[in-house]
C-alpha positions in Angstrom: 94.6 135.6 92.1 94.8 134.4 88.5 95.9 131.6 86.4 98.6 129.0 86.4 101.0 130.8 88.7 98.4 130.8 91.5 97.7 127.1 91.1 101.4 126.5 91.3 101.5 128.4 94.6 98.6 126.3 96.0 100.3 123.1 94.7 103.6 124.0 96.4 101.7 124.7 99.7 100.2 121.2 99.7 103.2 119.4 98.4 105.0 120.4 101.6 102.2 118.7 103.6 101.3 115.7 101.4 103.2 112.9 103.1 101.6 113.2 106.5 98.3 114.8 105.4 96.3 111.6 105.6 97.6 110.6 109.1 96.8 114.0 110.5 93.3 114.0 109.1 92.5 110.7 110.7 93.4 112.0 114.1 90.7 114.7 114.2 87.2 113.5 115.1 85.5 116.7 113.9 87.1 116.4 110.5 85.9 112.8 110.4 82.4 113.7 111.4 82.2 116.4 108.8 83.6 114.1 106.1 81.0 111.5 106.9 78.2 114.0 106.8 79.4 115.3 103.4 79.5 111.7 102.2 76.0 111.0 103.4 74.6 114.0 101.5 76.4 112.8 98.4 75.3 109.2 98.6 71.7 110.3 99.1 71.6 111.1 95.3 72.7 107.6 94.3 75.9 108.4 92.5 77.6 106.0 90.0 80.1 107.9 88.0 81.9 110.6 90.0 84.5 113.4 89.8 86.2 114.9 92.9 87.8 118.3 92.7 90.6 118.6 95.2 91.1 114.9 96.1 94.2 115.3 98.4 95.5 111.9 99.5 92.4 110.2 98.0 90.5 109.5 101.2 87.1 110.1 99.7 87.9 108.7 96.2 88.8 105.4 97.9 85.7 105.5 100.2 83.4 106.1 97.3 85.2 103.5 95.1 84.5 101.0 97.8 80.7 101.5 97.6 79.2 98.7 95.4 77.0 100.9 93.2 79.7 103.3 92.2 81.6 102.4 89.1 84.1 105.1 88.5 85.7 107.9 90.6 87.7 110.5 88.6 89.7 113.2 90.5 91.3 116.6 89.8 94.0 118.1 92.0 96.7 120.6 91.4 99.2 119.0 93.7 101.8 116.7 92.1 102.5 114.8 95.4 98.8 114.0 95.9 98.6 112.9 92.2 101.5 110.5 92.9 100.0 109.2 96.1 96.6 108.5 94.6 98.0 107.0 91.4 99.8 104.5 93.7 96.6 103.7 95.5 94.8 103.2 92.2 97.4 100.8 91.0 97.4 98.9 94.3 93.6 98.4 94.1 93.8 97.1 90.5 90.0 97.5 90.0 90.2 100.4 87.6 87.7 102.5 89.6 89.9 105.3 90.6 91.3 107.8 88.0 93.4 110.7 89.5 94.2 113.6 87.2 96.5 116.6 87.6 94.7 119.9 87.1 92.4 122.5 88.5 88.6 122.9 88.7 88.8 125.2 85.7 90.4 122.3 83.7 87.6 119.8 84.4 86.1 119.8 81.0 89.4 119.6 79.2 90.8 116.9 81.5 87.8 114.7 81.3 88.0 114.6 77.5 84.3 114.4 76.8 83.5 112.0 79.6 80.4 112.9 81.7 79.7 112.1 85.3 76.5 112.1 87.3 78.2 113.6 90.4 80.9 116.2 91.0 81.9 116.6 94.7 84.1 119.0 96.4 84.8 118.5 100.1 86.6 120.9 102.5 86.8 123.9 100.4 88.9 123.1 97.4 87.0 125.8 95.4 88.2 128.4 97.9 91.6 128.0 96.2 90.6 128.2 92.6 91.8 131.1 90.5 88.4 131.8 88.9 85.3 130.5 90.5 83.0 131.5 87.6 85.2 129.6 85.1 85.4 126.6 87.5 81.6 126.6 87.8 81.1 126.5 84.0 83.7 123.7 83.6 82.1 121.7 86.4 78.6 122.1 84.8 79.9 121.0 81.4 81.1 117.6 82.8 77.8 116.8 84.4 75.3 114.7 82.5 71.7 116.1 82.4 70.2 115.5 85.8 73.6 115.2 87.4 74.5 117.2 90.5 77.5 119.0 92.1 77.9 118.6 95.9 80.0 121.6 96.9 81.4 122.6 100.3 83.1 126.0 101.0 85.0 127.5 103.8 82.3 130.1 104.7 82.9 133.8 104.6 80.4 134.7 107.4 81.6 132.4 110.2 79.9 134.2 113.1 81.6 132.4 115.9 85.1 133.1 114.6 84.3 136.8 114.2 82.8 137.1 117.7 85.6 135.0 119.3 88.4 137.1 117.9 86.6 140.4 118.8 86.2 139.2 122.4 89.9 138.1 122.5 90.9 141.6 121.2 92.2 140.3 117.8 90.3 142.5 115.3 92.5 141.7 112.3 91.7 138.0 112.7 88.1 138.8 113.3 87.8 140.3 109.8 90.3 138.0 108.0 87.7 136.0 106.1 85.9 139.2 105.0 89.0 140.5 103.1 89.4 139.8 99.3 92.2 137.4 100.1 92.3 135.1 103.2 95.5 133.6 104.3 94.2 130.1 105.3 94.2 128.3 108.6 97.9 128.1 109.4 99.3 130.8 111.7 102.8 130.3 110.2 102.1 129.5 106.5 100.2 131.8 104.1 97.8 130.2 101.6 96.0 132.9 99.5 92.4 131.9 99.1 88.9 133.4 99.1 86.1 132.7 101.6 83.0 132.7 99.6 79.5 133.8 100.6 76.3 132.1 99.6 75.8 135.1 97.2 79.1 134.7 95.5 78.6 130.9 95.1 75.2 131.5 93.6 76.6 134.2 91.2 79.1 131.7 89.9 76.9 128.6 89.6 73.4 129.9 88.9 74.0 130.6 85.2 74.7 126.9 84.6 73.1 124.9 87.4 70.0 125.0 89.7 70.6 125.0 93.5 68.5 122.3 95.2 69.9 122.2 98.6 72.0 124.2 101.1 73.0 123.6 104.7 75.6 124.8 107.2 78.1 123.0 109.4 79.9 123.9 112.6 77.5 126.8 113.3 77.7 126.3 117.1 79.8 123.2 117.2 83.6 124.0 117.3 85.3 123.8 114.0 87.9 121.1 113.2 90.8 123.2 114.5 89.1 123.5 117.9 88.2 119.9 118.1 89.5 119.7 121.7 86.7 122.0 122.8 84.1 119.2 122.2 85.8 115.8 122.7 84.5 112.9 120.6 81.4 111.4 122.1 81.1 114.0 124.9 77.8 115.6 125.9 79.0 118.9 124.5 79.9 117.2 121.2 76.4 115.6 120.9 74.4 118.7 122.1 76.2 121.2 119.8 75.7 118.8 116.8 72.0 118.7 117.6 71.8 122.5 117.8 73.6 122.7 114.4 71.1 120.3 112.8 68.2 122.5 114.0 69.9 125.7 112.9 70.2 124.4 109.3 66.5 125.0 108.9 66.7 128.7 110.0 68.2 131.9 108.6 71.3 131.2 110.6 72.3 128.2 108.4 75.0 130.2 106.6 76.9 131.4 109.7 79.0 128.3 110.2 82.5 127.2 109.4 81.4 125.3 106.2 78.5 125.7 103.9 77.3 122.9 101.6 75.4 123.4 98.4 73.9 120.9 95.9 73.5 122.2 92.4 71.8 120.2 89.6 72.0 120.3 85.8 68.5 120.4 84.4 67.4 117.1 82.8 66.2 118.8 79.6 68.1 121.7 78.1 
């Protein structure tokens, strides 16, 4: 998967979903719980000037722009429909805090035109659909100010529950789908070529430029967002499995969930 043609394919995939994307996201309590957990991690570092890669309909750009200490939220996305939607939201706000750009993670340094941020954030695996993760990592590092950090979430390669579930239900091709060089995405009817990254492949891309300071897993035992009905919102099962996940984050099993989160920092003195 290389270059502009690949990003055009990703853009076309999301263009077809853009108009009702926000409404569907708000109907899924597991997605909302994950989103808030990712936001909480990001806010713990006291961001002020931010860049989001893969902003979609702008849910997180708006949320961060509403926080009083955050002055600017830039964004990069390859999907023209999302760019149009978020540009409209920015104009409606009229506060000059939201700045959506059209481009990929590899374009970050070019699109930011010399502007630096203290925080880059990537929620829900936008870097799983980048053509070259190593190039994206370098570009992300180059827009971070010294001492800045990147909060990155990835659809995980080694999702143990998914592998075991598909083995038990006699679907071996699905069991190993994430382990292949190209994964087709979540939809059973629409193919989105992407890569499920392991902790090792993420480190290989980012370690030459940034230092990892945090990692944790999500949906290790708790059902993933596409099985949200298995653990209804507020149910005992929902609460218990979240508690188990929180405990497992401190064990060697942290990287066996649906999503893995990493925080990388740019050294203060270079």
